[in-house]
N, CA, C and O atoms as a Maestro MAE file, in Angstrom:
{
 s_m_m2io_version
 :::
 2.0.0
}

f_m_ct {
 s_m_title
 :::
 protein
 m_atom[260] {
  # First column is atom index #
  i_m_mmod_type
  r_m_x_coord
  r_m_y_coord
  r_m_z_coord
  i_m_residue_number
  s_m_chain_name
  s_m_pdb_residue_name
  s_m_pdb_atom_name
  i_m_atomic_number
  :::
  1 25 76.119 158.184 98.460 1 A "MET " " N  " 7
  2 3 75.538 157.056 98.410 1 A "MET " " CA " 6
  3 2 74.828 156.559 99.331 1 A "MET " " C  " 6
  4 15 75.175 156.625 100.510 1 A "MET " " O  " 8
  5 25 73.700 155.974 98.928 2 A "THR " " N  " 7
  6 3 72.733 155.383 100.094 2 A "THR " " CA " 6
  7 2 73.159 154.206 100.747 2 A "THR " " C  " 6
  8 15 74.190 153.629 100.400 2 A "THR " " O  " 8
  9 25 72.489 153.835 101.607 3 A "LYS " " N  " 7
  10 3 72.568 152.667 102.368 3 A "LYS " " CA " 6
  11 2 72.655 151.443 101.592 3 A "LYS " " C  " 6
  12 15 73.528 150.592 101.760 3 A "LYS " " O  " 8
  13 25 71.644 151.377 100.667 4 A "ASP " " N  " 7
  14 3 71.567 150.411 99.838 4 A "ASP " " CA " 6
  15 2 72.481 150.093 98.825 4 A "ASP " " C  " 6
  16 15 72.767 148.943 98.490 4 A "ASP " " O  " 8
  17 25 73.047 151.371 98.222 5 A "GLU " " N  " 7
  18 3 74.158 151.370 97.209 5 A "GLU " " CA " 6
  19 2 75.300 150.775 97.870 5 A "GLU " " C  " 6
  20 15 75.926 149.891 97.285 5 A "GLU " " O  " 8
  21 25 75.638 151.162 99.021 6 A "THR " " N  " 7
  22 3 76.829 150.859 99.783 6 A "THR " " CA " 6
  23 2 76.721 149.339 100.021 6 A "THR " " C  " 6
  24 15 77.761 148.712 99.823 6 A "THR " " O  " 8
  25 25 75.562 148.596 100.440 7 A "LEU " " N  " 7
  26 3 75.523 147.274 100.648 7 A "LEU " " CA " 6
  27 2 75.693 146.675 99.290 7 A "LEU " " C  " 6
  28 15 76.343 145.634 99.199 7 A "LEU " " O  " 8
  29 25 75.152 147.252 98.179 8 A "LEU " " N  " 7
  30 3 75.241 146.565 96.896 8 A "LEU " " CA " 6
  31 2 76.637 146.368 96.516 8 A "LEU " " C  " 6
  32 15 77.078 145.279 96.151 8 A "LEU " " O  " 8
  33 25 77.448 147.630 96.623 9 A "VAL " " N  " 7
  34 3 78.687 147.559 96.395 9 A "VAL " " CA " 6
  35 2 79.634 146.611 97.062 9 A "VAL " " C  " 6
  36 15 80.509 145.950 96.504 9 A "VAL " " O  " 8
  37 25 79.328 146.638 98.365 10 A "PHE " " N  " 7
  38 3 79.949 145.786 99.252 10 A "PHE " " CA " 6
  39 2 79.805 144.042 98.879 10 A "PHE " " C  " 6
  40 15 80.695 143.192 98.911 10 A "PHE " " O  " 8
  41 25 78.660 143.923 98.600 11 A "THR " " N  " 7
  42 3 78.092 142.579 98.308 11 A "THR " " CA " 6
  43 2 79.065 142.252 96.878 11 A "THR " " C  " 6
  44 15 79.802 141.270 96.785 11 A "THR " " O  " 8
  45 25 78.912 143.138 95.973 12 A "LEU " " N  " 7
  46 3 79.464 142.839 94.674 12 A "LEU " " CA " 6
  47 2 80.978 142.676 95.022 12 A "LEU " " C  " 6
  48 15 81.469 141.720 94.423 12 A "LEU " " O  " 8
  49 25 81.780 143.295 95.762 13 A "VAL " " N  " 7
  50 3 83.143 143.191 96.091 13 A "VAL " " CA " 6
  51 2 83.462 141.828 96.646 13 A "VAL " " C  " 6
  52 15 84.424 141.145 96.296 13 A "VAL " " O  " 8
  53 25 82.451 141.462 97.654 14 A "VAL " " N  " 7
  54 3 82.776 140.369 98.403 14 A "VAL " " CA " 6
  55 2 82.564 139.126 97.523 14 A "VAL " " C  " 6
  56 15 83.366 138.198 97.629 14 A "VAL " " O  " 8
  57 25 81.628 139.055 96.736 15 A "SER " " N  " 7
  58 3 81.277 138.078 95.719 15 A "SER " " CA " 6
  59 2 82.271 137.643 94.691 15 A "SER " " C  " 6
  60 15 82.524 136.485 94.358 15 A "SER " " O  " 8
  61 25 82.884 138.941 94.164 16 A "SER " " N  " 7
  62 3 83.937 138.884 93.098 16 A "SER " " CA " 6
  63 2 85.067 138.245 93.796 16 A "SER " " C  " 6
  64 15 85.717 137.469 93.096 16 A "SER " " O  " 8
  65 25 85.510 138.417 95.211 17 A "SER " " N  " 7
  66 3 86.699 138.160 95.700 17 A "SER " " CA " 6
  67 2 86.470 136.792 96.030 17 A "SER " " C  " 6
  68 15 87.459 136.059 96.035 17 A "SER " " O  " 8
  69 25 85.216 136.246 96.341 18 A "LEU " " N  " 7
  70 3 85.007 134.911 96.951 18 A "LEU " " CA " 6
  71 2 85.379 134.128 95.303 18 A "LEU " " C  " 6
  72 15 86.219 133.230 95.235 18 A "LEU " " O  " 8
  73 25 84.706 134.571 94.203 19 A "VAL " " N  " 7
  74 3 84.918 133.959 92.903 19 A "VAL " " CA " 6
  75 2 86.439 133.896 92.759 19 A "VAL " " C  " 6
  76 15 86.941 132.785 92.590 19 A "VAL " " O  " 8
  77 25 87.061 134.756 92.799 20 A "SER " " N  " 7
  78 3 88.655 134.876 92.609 20 A "SER " " CA " 6
  79 2 89.346 133.666 93.497 20 A "SER " " C  " 6
  80 15 90.155 132.867 93.024 20 A "SER " " O  " 8
  81 25 88.910 133.670 94.800 21 A "VAL " " N  " 7
  82 3 89.503 132.690 95.784 21 A "VAL " " CA " 6
  83 2 89.185 131.409 95.289 21 A "VAL " " C  " 6
  84 15 90.088 130.579 95.189 21 A "VAL " " O  " 8
  85 25 87.910 131.100 94.931 22 A "PHE " " N  " 7
  86 3 87.339 129.797 94.277 22 A "PHE " " CA " 6
  87 2 88.265 129.455 93.142 22 A "PHE " " C  " 6
  88 15 88.876 128.387 93.119 22 A "PHE " " O  " 8
  89 25 88.375 130.443 92.121 23 A "LEU " " N  " 7
  90 3 89.114 130.052 90.851 23 A "LEU " " CA " 6
  91 2 90.424 129.653 91.153 23 A "LEU " " C  " 6
  92 15 90.883 128.636 90.633 23 A "LEU " " O  " 8
  93 25 91.272 130.533 92.162 24 A "PHE " " N  " 7
  94 3 92.348 130.285 92.405 24 A "PHE " " CA " 6
  95 2 92.884 128.920 93.167 24 A "PHE " " C  " 6
  96 15 93.997 128.402 93.085 24 A "PHE " " O  " 8
  97 25 91.747 128.510 93.925 25 A "GLY " " N  " 7
  98 3 91.704 127.336 94.585 25 A "GLY " " CA " 6
  99 2 91.664 126.085 93.739 25 A "GLY " " C  " 6
  100 15 92.417 125.129 93.925 25 A "GLY " " O  " 8
  101 25 90.629 126.155 92.689 26 A "ILE " " N  " 7
  102 3 90.713 125.201 91.519 26 A "ILE " " CA " 6
  103 2 92.020 125.173 90.727 26 A "ILE " " C  " 6
  104 15 92.506 124.086 90.414 26 A "ILE " " O  " 8
  105 25 92.616 126.337 90.387 27 A "LEU " " N  " 7
  106 3 94.013 126.237 89.720 27 A "LEU " " CA " 6
  107 2 95.047 125.536 90.674 27 A "LEU " " C  " 6
  108 15 95.643 124.558 90.225 27 A "LEU " " O  " 8
  109 25 95.278 125.912 91.815 28 A "LEU " " N  " 7
  110 3 96.193 125.333 92.817 28 A "LEU " " CA " 6
  111 2 95.980 123.698 92.833 28 A "LEU " " C  " 6
  112 15 96.905 122.886 92.843 28 A "LEU " " O  " 8
  113 25 94.678 123.403 92.832 29 A "PHE " " N  " 7
  114 3 94.378 121.934 92.975 29 A "PHE " " CA " 6
  115 2 94.752 121.218 91.693 29 A "PHE " " C  " 6
  116 15 95.299 120.119 91.777 29 A "PHE " " O  " 8
  117 25 94.495 121.765 90.500 30 A "MET " " N  " 7
  118 3 94.962 121.229 89.318 30 A "MET " " CA " 6
  119 2 96.585 121.180 89.038 30 A "MET " " C  " 6
  120 15 97.167 120.262 88.460 30 A "MET " " O  " 8
  121 25 97.122 122.252 89.521 31 A "VAL " " N  " 7
  122 3 98.795 122.218 89.483 31 A "VAL " " CA " 6
  123 2 99.297 121.040 90.461 31 A "VAL " " C  " 6
  124 15 100.299 120.354 90.258 31 A "VAL " " O  " 8
  125 25 98.483 120.936 91.482 32 A "LEU " " N  " 7
  126 3 98.830 119.730 92.635 32 A "LEU " " CA " 6
  127 2 98.506 118.467 92.070 32 A "LEU " " C  " 6
  128 15 99.216 117.543 92.467 32 A "LEU " " O  " 8
  129 25 97.697 118.211 91.320 33 A "ILE " " N  " 7
  130 3 97.322 117.034 90.776 33 A "ILE " " CA " 6
  131 2 98.377 116.536 89.649 33 A "ILE " " C  " 6
  132 15 98.898 115.421 89.622 33 A "ILE " " O  " 8
  133 25 98.582 117.575 88.738 34 A "SER " " N  " 7
  134 3 99.462 117.399 87.621 34 A "SER " " CA " 6
  135 2 100.943 117.104 88.290 34 A "SER " " C  " 6
  136 15 101.743 116.302 87.809 34 A "SER " " O  " 8
  137 25 101.139 117.776 89.312 35 A "THR " " N  " 7
  138 3 102.690 117.577 89.796 35 A "THR " " CA " 6
  139 2 102.783 116.107 90.424 35 A "THR " " C  " 6
  140 15 103.712 115.337 90.184 35 A "THR " " O  " 8
  141 25 101.634 115.802 91.307 36 A "THR " " N  " 7
  142 3 101.712 114.528 91.783 36 A "THR " " CA " 6
  143 2 101.777 113.327 90.664 36 A "THR " " C  " 6
  144 15 102.449 112.309 90.830 36 A "THR " " O  " 8
  145 25 101.079 113.564 89.642 37 A "ARG " " N  " 7
  146 3 101.037 112.538 88.593 37 A "ARG " " CA " 6
  147 2 102.215 112.529 87.953 37 A "ARG " " C  " 6
  148 15 102.623 111.422 87.602 37 A "ARG " " O  " 8
  149 25 103.105 113.808 87.620 38 A "ASP " " N  " 7
  150 3 104.393 113.577 86.856 38 A "ASP " " CA " 6
  151 2 105.300 112.861 88.003 38 A "ASP " " C  " 6
  152 15 106.113 112.021 87.617 38 A "ASP " " O  " 8
  153 25 105.205 113.149 89.392 39 A "PHE " " N  " 7
  154 3 106.211 112.546 90.214 39 A "PHE " " CA " 6
  155 2 105.961 111.038 90.218 39 A "PHE " " C  " 6
  156 15 106.917 110.263 90.185 39 A "PHE " " O  " 8
  157 25 104.665 110.592 90.257 40 A "ARG " " N  " 7
  158 3 104.276 109.199 90.336 40 A "ARG " " CA " 6
  159 2 105.047 108.611 89.063 40 A "ARG " " C  " 6
  160 15 105.838 107.671 89.139 40 A "ARG " " O  " 8
  161 25 104.754 109.206 88.024 41 A "GLU " " N  " 7
  162 3 105.297 108.401 86.598 41 A "GLU " " CA " 6
  163 2 106.703 108.453 86.573 41 A "GLU " " C  " 6
  164 15 107.299 107.539 86.004 41 A "GLU " " O  " 8
  165 25 107.400 109.472 87.154 42 A "ARG " " N  " 7
  166 3 108.951 109.496 87.239 42 A "ARG " " CA " 6
  167 2 109.399 108.459 88.224 42 A "ARG " " C  " 6
  168 15 110.313 107.714 87.871 42 A "ARG " " O  " 8
  169 25 108.906 108.326 89.337 43 A "THR " " N  " 7
  170 3 109.088 107.473 90.400 43 A "THR " " CA " 6
  171 2 108.884 105.823 89.862 43 A "THR " " C  " 6
  172 15 109.701 104.960 90.184 43 A "THR " " O  " 8
  173 25 107.867 105.570 89.136 44 A "LYS " " N  " 7
  174 3 107.430 104.430 88.528 44 A "LYS " " CA " 6
  175 2 108.691 104.065 87.610 44 A "LYS " " C  " 6
  176 15 109.187 102.941 87.682 44 A "LYS " " O  " 8
  177 25 109.186 105.024 86.763 45 A "SER " " N  " 7
  178 3 110.079 104.590 85.690 45 A "SER " " CA " 6
  179 2 111.425 104.426 86.267 45 A "SER " " C  " 6
  180 15 112.324 103.813 85.693 45 A "SER " " O  " 8
  181 25 111.546 105.029 87.495 46 A "LYS " " N  " 7
  182 3 112.791 104.797 88.269 46 A "LYS " " CA " 6
  183 2 112.981 103.483 88.923 46 A "LYS " " C  " 6
  184 15 114.014 102.814 88.930 46 A "LYS " " O  " 8
  185 25 111.736 103.180 89.524 47 A "LEU " " N  " 7
  186 3 111.625 101.761 90.137 47 A "LEU " " CA " 6
  187 2 111.559 100.684 89.056 47 A "LEU " " C  " 6
  188 15 111.892 99.540 89.365 47 A "LEU " " O  " 8
  189 25 111.147 100.965 87.776 48 A "GLY " " N  " 7
  190 3 111.411 99.913 86.745 48 A "GLY " " CA " 6
  191 2 112.750 99.770 86.402 48 A "GLY " " C  " 6
  192 15 113.289 98.668 86.300 48 A "GLY " " O  " 8
  193 25 113.354 100.907 86.206 49 A "LYS " " N  " 7
  194 3 114.917 100.763 85.750 49 A "LYS " " CA " 6
  195 2 115.643 99.894 87.117 49 A "LYS " " C  " 6
  196 15 116.417 98.963 86.896 49 A "LYS " " O  " 8
  197 25 115.339 100.265 88.341 50 A "ILE " " N  " 7
  198 3 116.113 99.651 89.375 50 A "ILE " " CA " 6
  199 2 115.687 98.077 89.178 50 A "ILE " " C  " 6
  200 15 116.578 97.228 89.152 50 A "ILE " " O  " 8
  201 25 114.499 97.756 89.060 51 A "MET " " N  " 7
  202 3 114.077 96.313 89.150 51 A "MET " " CA " 6
  203 2 114.681 95.621 87.981 51 A "MET " " C  " 6
  204 15 115.192 94.513 88.146 51 A "MET " " O  " 8
  205 25 114.661 96.216 86.755 52 A "ILE " " N  " 7
  206 3 115.424 95.645 85.531 52 A "ILE " " CA " 6
  207 2 116.904 95.325 85.723 52 A "ILE " " C  " 6
  208 15 117.477 94.288 85.389 52 A "ILE " " O  " 8
  209 25 117.466 96.493 86.371 53 A "TRP " " N  " 7
  210 3 118.914 96.365 86.588 53 A "TRP " " CA " 6
  211 2 119.137 95.161 87.544 53 A "TRP " " C  " 6
  212 15 119.944 94.303 87.186 53 A "TRP " " O  " 8
  213 25 118.535 95.034 88.650 54 A "LYS " " N  " 7
  214 3 118.534 94.135 89.700 54 A "LYS " " CA " 6
  215 2 118.293 92.598 88.996 54 A "LYS " " C  " 6
  216 15 118.983 91.647 89.362 54 A "LYS " " O  " 8
  217 25 117.496 92.490 88.203 55 A "ILE " " N  " 7
  218 3 117.029 91.279 87.308 55 A "ILE " " CA " 6
  219 2 118.279 90.838 86.489 55 A "ILE " " C  " 6
  220 15 118.738 89.696 86.512 55 A "ILE " " O  " 8
  221 25 118.745 91.815 85.805 56 A "GLU " " N  " 7
  222 3 119.984 91.508 84.982 56 A "GLU " " CA " 6
  223 2 121.212 91.100 85.827 56 A "GLU " " C  " 6
  224 15 121.953 90.162 85.533 56 A "GLU " " O  " 8
  225 25 121.351 91.889 86.892 57 A "ARG " " N  " 7
  226 3 122.553 91.286 87.699 57 A "ARG " " CA " 6
  227 2 122.285 89.988 88.182 57 A "ARG " " C  " 6
  228 15 123.253 89.228 88.181 57 A "ARG " " O  " 8
  229 25 121.030 89.472 88.665 58 A "LEU " " N  " 7
  230 3 120.826 88.328 89.234 58 A "LEU " " CA " 6
  231 2 121.024 87.213 87.969 58 A "LEU " " C  " 6
  232 15 121.567 86.119 88.128 58 A "LEU " " O  " 8
  233 25 120.517 87.669 86.778 59 A "HIS " " N  " 7
  234 3 120.686 86.716 85.704 59 A "HIS " " CA " 6
  235 2 122.133 86.379 85.345 59 A "HIS " " C  " 6
  236 15 122.523 85.259 85.016 59 A "HIS " " O  " 8
  237 25 123.046 87.724 85.470 60 A "ASP " " N  " 7
  238 3 124.527 87.646 85.344 60 A "ASP " " CA " 6
  239 2 125.216 86.590 86.305 60 A "ASP " " C  " 6
  240 15 126.090 85.769 86.024 60 A "ASP " " O  " 8
  241 25 124.601 86.825 87.484 61 A "GLU " " N  " 7
  242 3 125.201 85.960 88.524 61 A "GLU " " CA " 6
  243 2 124.871 84.569 88.317 61 A "GLU " " C  " 6
  244 15 125.747 83.735 88.544 61 A "GLU " " O  " 8
  245 25 123.721 84.195 87.914 62 A "GLN " " N  " 7
  246 3 123.387 82.741 87.882 62 A "GLN " " CA " 6
  247 2 124.199 82.325 86.503 62 A "GLN " " C  " 6
  248 15 124.748 81.226 86.418 62 A "GLN " " O  " 8
  249 25 124.222 83.057 85.693 63 A "SER " " N  " 7
  250 3 124.895 82.513 84.203 63 A "SER " " CA " 6
  251 2 126.463 82.167 84.633 63 A "SER " " C  " 6
  252 15 126.955 81.088 84.302 63 A "SER " " O  " 8
  253 25 127.142 83.053 85.317 64 A "SER " " N  " 7
  254 3 128.642 82.890 85.601 64 A "SER " " CA " 6
  255 2 128.676 81.856 86.734 64 A "SER " " C  " 6
  256 15 129.677 81.140 86.738 64 A "SER " " O  " 8
  257 25 127.851 81.667 87.606 65 A "GLY " " N  " 7
  258 3 127.800 80.700 88.825 65 A "GLY " " CA " 6
  259 2 127.410 79.473 88.746 65 A "GLY " " C  " 6
  260 15 127.395 78.764 89.753 65 A "GLY " " O  " 8
  :::
 }
 m_bond[259] {
  # First column is bond index #
  i_m_from
  i_m_to
  i_m_order
  :::
  1 1 2 1
  2 2 3 1
  3 3 4 2
  4 3 5 1
  5 5 6 1
  6 6 7 1
  7 7 8 2
  8 7 9 1
  9 9 10 1
  10 10 11 1
  11 11 12 2
  12 11 13 1
  13 13 14 1
  14 14 15 1
  15 15 16 2
  16 15 17 1
  17 17 18 1
  18 18 19 1
  19 19 20 2
  20 19 21 1
  21 21 22 1
  22 22 23 1
  23 23 24 2
  24 23 25 1
  25 25 26 1
  26 26 27 1
  27 27 28 2
  28 27 29 1
  29 29 30 1
  30 30 31 1
  31 31 32 2
  32 31 33 1
  33 33 34 1
  34 34 35 1
  35 35 36 2
  36 35 37 1
  37 37 38 1
  38 38 39 1
  39 39 40 2
  40 39 41 1
  41 41 42 1
  42 42 43 1
  43 43 44 2
  44 43 45 1
  45 45 46 1
  46 46 47 1
  47 47 48 2
  48 47 49 1
  49 49 50 1
  50 50 51 1
  51 51 52 2
  52 51 53 1
  53 53 54 1
  54 54 55 1
  55 55 56 2
  56 55 57 1
  57 57 58 1
  58 58 59 1
  59 59 60 2
  60 59 61 1
  61 61 62 1
  62 62 63 1
  63 63 64 2
  64 63 65 1
  65 65 66 1
  66 66 67 1
  67 67 68 2
  68 67 69 1
  69 69 70 1
  70 70 71 1
  71 71 72 2
  72 71 73 1
  73 73 74 1
  74 74 75 1
  75 75 76 2
  76 75 77 1
  77 77 78 1
  78 78 79 1
  79 79 80 2
  80 79 81 1
  81 81 82 1
  82 82 83 1
  83 83 84 2
  84 83 85 1
  85 85 86 1
  86 86 87 1
  87 87 88 2
  88 87 89 1
  89 89 90 1
  90 90 91 1
  91 91 92 2
  92 91 93 1
  93 93 94 1
  94 94 95 1
  95 95 96 2
  96 95 97 1
  97 97 98 1
  98 98 99 1
  99 99 100 2
  100 99 101 1
  101 101 102 1
  102 102 103 1
  103 103 104 2
  104 103 105 1
  105 105 106 1
  106 106 107 1
  107 107 108 2
  108 107 109 1
  109 109 110 1
  110 110 111 1
  111 111 112 2
  112 111 113 1
  113 113 114 1
  114 114 115 1
  115 115 116 2
  116 115 117 1
  117 117 118 1
  118 118 119 1
  119 119 120 2
  120 119 121 1
  121 121 122 1
  122 122 123 1
  123 123 124 2
  124 123 125 1
  125 125 126 1
  126 126 127 1
  127 127 128 2
  128 127 129 1
  129 129 130 1
  130 130 131 1
  131 131 132 2
  132 131 133 1
  133 133 134 1
  134 134 135 1
  135 135 136 2
  136 135 137 1
  137 137 138 1
  138 138 139 1
  139 139 140 2
  140 139 141 1
  141 141 142 1
  142 142 143 1
  143 143 144 2
  144 143 145 1
  145 145 146 1
  146 146 147 1
  147 147 148 2
  148 147 149 1
  149 149 150 1
  150 150 151 1
  151 151 152 2
  152 151 153 1
  153 153 154 1
  154 154 155 1
  155 155 156 2
  156 155 157 1
  157 157 158 1
  158 158 159 1
  159 159 160 2
  160 159 161 1
  161 161 162 1
  162 162 163 1
  163 163 164 2
  164 163 165 1
  165 165 166 1
  166 166 167 1
  167 167 168 2
  168 167 169 1
  169 169 170 1
  170 170 171 1
  171 171 172 2
  172 171 173 1
  173 173 174 1
  174 174 175 1
  175 175 176 2
  176 175 177 1
  177 177 178 1
  178 178 179 1
  179 179 180 2
  180 179 181 1
  181 181 182 1
  182 182 183 1
  183 183 184 2
  184 183 185 1
  185 185 186 1
  186 186 187 1
  187 187 188 2
  188 187 189 1
  189 189 190 1
  190 190 191 1
  191 191 192 2
  192 191 193 1
  193 193 194 1
  194 194 195 1
  195 195 196 2
  196 195 197 1
  197 197 198 1
  198 198 199 1
  199 199 200 2
  200 199 201 1
  201 201 202 1
  202 202 203 1
  203 203 204 2
  204 203 205 1
  205 205 206 1
  206 206 207 1
  207 207 208 2
  208 207 209 1
  209 209 210 1
  210 210 211 1
  211 211 212 2
  212 211 213 1
  213 213 214 1
  214 214 215 1
  215 215 216 2
  216 215 217 1
  217 217 218 1
  218 218 219 1
  219 219 220 2
  220 219 221 1
  221 221 222 1
  222 222 223 1
  223 223 224 2
  224 223 225 1
  225 225 226 1
  226 226 227 1
  227 227 228 2
  228 227 229 1
  229 229 230 1
  230 230 231 1
  231 231 232 2
  232 231 233 1
  233 233 234 1
  234 234 235 1
  235 235 236 2
  236 235 237 1
  237 237 238 1
  238 238 239 1
  239 239 240 2
  240 239 241 1
  241 241 242 1
  242 242 243 1
  243 243 244 2
  244 243 245 1
  245 245 246 1
  246 246 247 1
  247 247 248 2
  248 247 249 1
  249 249 250 1
  250 250 251 1
  251 251 252 2
  252 251 253 1
  253 253 254 1
  254 254 255 1
  255 255 256 2
  256 255 257 1
  257 257 258 1
  258 258 259 1
  259 259 260 2
  :::
 }
}
């Protein structure tokens, strides 16, 4: 192999690994976004249930008292 061929192979290997790292980064980012969105939705629904429960308790206390 000549010097130019070695350089070409090296460049191809480096660029393909950079593309792989880039794609992996995008995948990781998408997973992170979907996970935080799911967590936010679950937290919202929990907060909603707690608030409804508190309102019902307040209403019951006012009705009885």
